[in-house]
Each structure stands twice: as structure tokens, then as C-alpha cells.
N, C-alpha and C positions, 0 to 999 in steps of 0.2 A: 326947427320949430321953437317958438317962444314958450316960456313957462306958462303964460296966460292961456295960450291956445291949448296946450296940453292939459291944463286944469279944466278947461271947458269940455274938451273931449272926454276926460275922465268923469266929469260930472254928468254928462249926458249918455254915456255908453250903455249903462245898465237900463235906464228908463227906455231908451230907444230899442234895445233888445227885447224888453218886456212888451213893447207894443209891436215891434216888427215880426217876431216869431209867431204869435197867434194870428196876426193879420195875414201873413204869408200862408200859414196853415189853412186858415179859413178860405182864402182865395183858391187854394188847391183842393178844396172840397173836404177837408178834414173836419170832423165834428169835434171842435176844440174842447168844449167843456166836458164832453163824454170821455175824450182821451185823457184830459187832466184828471178826472175823477178815477178812471181806471188806473192810471199811474200812481195816484195817491194811495189807492187801495193796495196795490202791489207793494208800494213803499212801506206801508203800515205792516203788512204781512212779513216783509223782510225784517223790519225792526223787531217784531215779536219773535221771529226765529233766532235773531242774534243775541237776544237778552241773556239766555243761559251761558253762552260763550263769553260774553262781555263780563258778566258777574264772576264767572270762573277765573278769567284773566285778572280782574281787579283784586280778587281775593288772593290769588297767587302772588301778585306784586306786593300787596300789603304784608303777607307772610314773609316774603323775601326781605323786605325792608325792616319789619318789626323784629324779626328773629336775629338780626345782626349779621345775616349772611352778606348783605351789601357791604357792610364795614369790613368784614373779614376778607371779602374779595378785593376791596380797595387796598387793604394792607398787603395782600399777597401780590397784587399786580403793580404796586407802587414802583419797584425797581424797573420793571419793564416799561412802564409809561414814561419814566424819567429818561430812559435810554432814547426814546424817540422824540424827546424835547418837549414834553407836556408837563405842566404843573400838576401835582397830585389832586388839586381841587377839581379838576375837570373830569376825573375818573368816574365819580358817581353819575354824572350826566352821560358819559360814554356808555356806562353799563345800563342806565335806565332807558336810553333812547330806543333800543330795539324792543323794549317791553311796553312802554306806554308813552304816547305823545304828550298827554296831559301831565304826567309825572315828570317827564323830561323838560317840558316847558316851565313847570314850577321850579325845577332845579336850575334851569338856565336863568330864570328871572331872579332867583336868589343869588346866583353867582354874579349877575350883572349889578344887582343892587348892592352887594357886598364889596365887589372889587371895582365897579364902575364900568360903564359901557365902552369907554375908550381904553380900558386896560387890556393886556394880552389875554387874560382869562375871559373877560367879557366878549372880546372879539372872537376868540377861539370857540366859545360856547355858541355864539351866534352863527358862525360858519358851520359848526357841527349840527345845529338844529336844521340847517338847510341842506346839508349834504348826506344825511343818514335818514333811515326810515324806521318805522315801528314794525319790524319784521314779525315778531311774535304776535302782535296785535292783529296784523293782516292775516297771518296764518290761522290764528284762533277764531277770529270773528268772521272774516270774509270767506275763507275756505270752509270753515265749519258751517256757515249758513247755507252754503250751496251743496254741502255733502261731500266735499273732497276730503278723503281720509288719508291718502298716500301723498304726503307732501315733503318727503325726505329731501328731494333735490331742490325744491323751492326753499326749504329751510337753509340748506347748505349755501345756495347762491345768495339768499337774502343776507345771511350772516357775513359772507365774504364781501358783499356790497357794503354792509355796515362797517366792517373793519377797514375797507378801502376808503370809505367816506371819513371815518375817524382819523386815519393816518393822513389823508389828504388835507383835512381841516387843520390838523396840527401843523403839518409842513407849511401849508399856505399861510396860516396865521403867523407862524414864526418868520417866514420869508417876507411877508408884507409888513408886519407890525413888530417883530421881535428885535 
């Protein structure tokens, strides 16, 4: 496919979906407006339920960073991160990513603006952003909003996935760009 054709498909994909989905639903007898209002009401109720969990998570992250615990952890883990071939500058992002997507994105943007998007650090942080998840955020907000209280195994697997993504992003960035 040519670039022009792909651009046109990209330009029209969402507008076509916004027309096609309600049209198909209407043709199938779904009361589209009522279904939309009901979904919006449920979404609002969910948003209200997750606010306490979100505030708690954001306060905990702020305390973690402001107390100097993040810097202490970076200092302690510096030799380990260097063993796997990563620059120490990437470590705050690696530590923040499981906690907060917004905080991690801010750190990644800072790394990219400081070191450049084509630097090893810039590329490594970009790969890390795409290969790890916000495990604690997911557990706190989503699990908390639906009342799941026993998430020990989800935490273990989420952190293992984050560590795997971190190591893979470091290895991949070094292999491709190092």
C-alpha cells in the first residue's frame, strides 16, 4: 500500500466507526441513545469509585519521590543495572513505570529531551515505555474499584512482567542501537 492510501484509511477509520457502530446497532433494534446514556452513567459511577484509590496512589508516589527514597533506590541498584548494560539515567524510569504511567511518561520525556530521541537512553526509554505496564496503578485503581482484595498473585506476575519488559528493553536497545 502506498503512504497516501494509508493516510486516507487512517483519516477516515474513526469517523467511519463512529457512524457504522450506531447505525448497525440501530438496524439490529438496539436503542442506541438509551444504551449510550446507560453506559455513560455506569462510566461516571466507576470514575467516582476509583477516585479514592487514584488519590491514594498519587500521594504514595509523591511521598516516594519527595522523601528521597527514589534516589536512594537508584543509588543501591546502580551496580545491578550497569551489569545488565543499562545507563544509570534509565533507572528512575524503570522504577516509576510500574507505579505511574503519567510519572513515567514525564521521566521518559525528560530523558529524551536531555539526551535526544536518537540516543541510546532515548531509545531505551521509548522501548521501556512500550514494553512495561503500570502494575501498581492497575492493581490499586482497577482491582480496587471492583472490590478485588486478594491480588497477591497478580502483583507477583505483574512485577515479573515488568522486570522482563525492563530487561528486554535494555537488551533490545543495546542490540539494535548500542
